[in-house]
MARKE-432595 format. One record per residue (C-alpha): y, z, x; residue number from 1. Coordinates in steps of 0.1 Angstrom, whole numbers. Each point is the difference from the previous one (the first is absolute). Example, Ala and Ser with C-alpha at 12.3 -4.5 7.8 and 13.67 -1.06 7.14 Angstrom:
BEGIN
{{-45,78,123},1}
{{34,-7,14},2}
This chain:
BEGIN
{{-560,-155,-713},1}
{{20,25,-18},2}
{{14,35,9},3}
{{22,22,-14},4}
{{9,33,22},5}
{{17,22,-15},6}
{{25,30,17},7}
{{27,22,-5},8}
{{-23,27,-17},9}
{{-2,40,7},10}
{{14,37,-8},11}
{{29,5,-21},12}
{{9,28,-20},13}
{{8,-6,-36},14}
{{34,-11,-6},15}
{{-2,-24,35},16}
{{1,-32,0},17}
{{-24,-29,20},18}
{{-1,-39,5},19}
{{-30,-16,5},20}
{{-12,-39,14},21}
{{-19,-16,-7},22}
{{-9,-30,26},23}
{{-24,-33,-1},24}
{{-8,-21,30},25}
{{-24,-30,-19},26}
{{22,-2,-31},27}
{{38,-22,-7},28}
{{18,30,-23},29}
{{14,-22,-18},30}
{{-27,-10,-15},31}
{{-10,29,-12},32}
{{6,27,-26},33}
{{-3,31,23},34}
{{-10,34,-20},35}
{{-1,37,6},36}
{{-28,24,-14},37}
{{-8,36,4},38}
{{-34,17,-1},39}
{{5,42,-1},40}
{{-36,18,5},41}
{{-21,2,-28},42}
{{20,-28,-22},43}
{{-3,-39,-3},44}
{{24,-24,19},45}
{{34,-4,-20},46}
{{28,-31,3},47}
{{34,17,18},48}
{{22,-36,0},49}
{{-3,-34,8},50}
{{20,-27,6},51}
{{5,-33,-4},52}
{{-11,-32,29},53}
{{35,-4,6},54}
{{13,31,-3},55}
{{18,1,-24},56}
{{-14,19,-30},57}
{{-14,32,-2},58}
{{-19,30,-19},59}
{{-5,28,14},60}
{{-22,31,-28},61}
{{14,19,-20},62}
{{-4,32,15},63}
{{14,-12,33},64}
{{29,-22,-14},65}
{{29,14,13},66}
{{-9,15,29},67}
{{-17,-36,21},68}
{{4,-29,6},69}
{{-19,-23,7},70}
{{14,-30,22},71}
{{-16,-32,18},72}
{{17,-19,38},73}
{{-22,-31,-3},74}
{{12,-4,31},75}
{{-8,23,17},76}
{{-33,2,-23},77}
{{4,29,-12},78}
{{-2,26,-28},79}
{{20,33,-3},80}
{{-4,28,-26},81}
{{32,21,6},82}
{{-9,37,-17},83}
{{26,24,-7},84}
{{2,32,-19},85}
{{-40,9,8},86}
{{-20,21,-23},87}
{{-35,19,9},88}
{{-17,-31,-31},89}
{{19,-24,23},90}
{{-32,7,29},91}
{{-29,-20,8},92}
{{-12,-33,16},93}
{{26,-25,0},94}
{{-13,-42,2},95}
{{16,-32,-5},96}
{{-14,-29,-12},97}
{{3,-33,-1},98}
{{0,-26,-23},99}
{{-8,-41,9},100}
{{1,-11,-39},101}
{{32,8,-16},102}
{{30,-19,-3},103}
{{37,1,-4},104}
{{16,32,-12},105}
{{-41,11,-11},106}
{{-7,34,19},107}
{{-42,17,-14},108}
{{4,38,-6},109}
{{-42,1,-2},110}
{{-19,4,32},111}
{{-22,-28,-11},112}
{{22,-23,5},113}
{{7,6,33},114}
{{-28,-17,31},115}
{{17,17,30},116}
{{0,34,7},117}
{{13,20,30},118}
{{-18,38,12},119}
{{22,18,-14},120}
{{27,26,14},121}
{{-4,39,-17},122}
{{34,14,-15},123}
{{-2,33,-4},124}
{{28,19,-12},125}
{{4,46,4},126}
{{15,19,-28},127}
């Protein structure tokens, strides 16, 4: 049974930093591309960042580029999202997701491409 558990969310002032972690069980991370998504109240879930199976290829959405970094530690079955210079509009529930079908350096950016999801971690940025 695949289980993804996010941690590290919380309340932070604008300009601050947080690091989210997502640890998996029942899944071997080196066989999965991993992604981070977020959902603000009343809005659709949106792509934030993704990493390929090896973690060697990554991408971030334009809205967070230069502020957020995704990294993957396959030995620890963990993917991280380092979030710096946080803005109020970064507020939302952050989800990690695992894609079992991508290969090589590919990483999907569509939520529908992911097979497994965590329960989410709340990030609130205050002004």
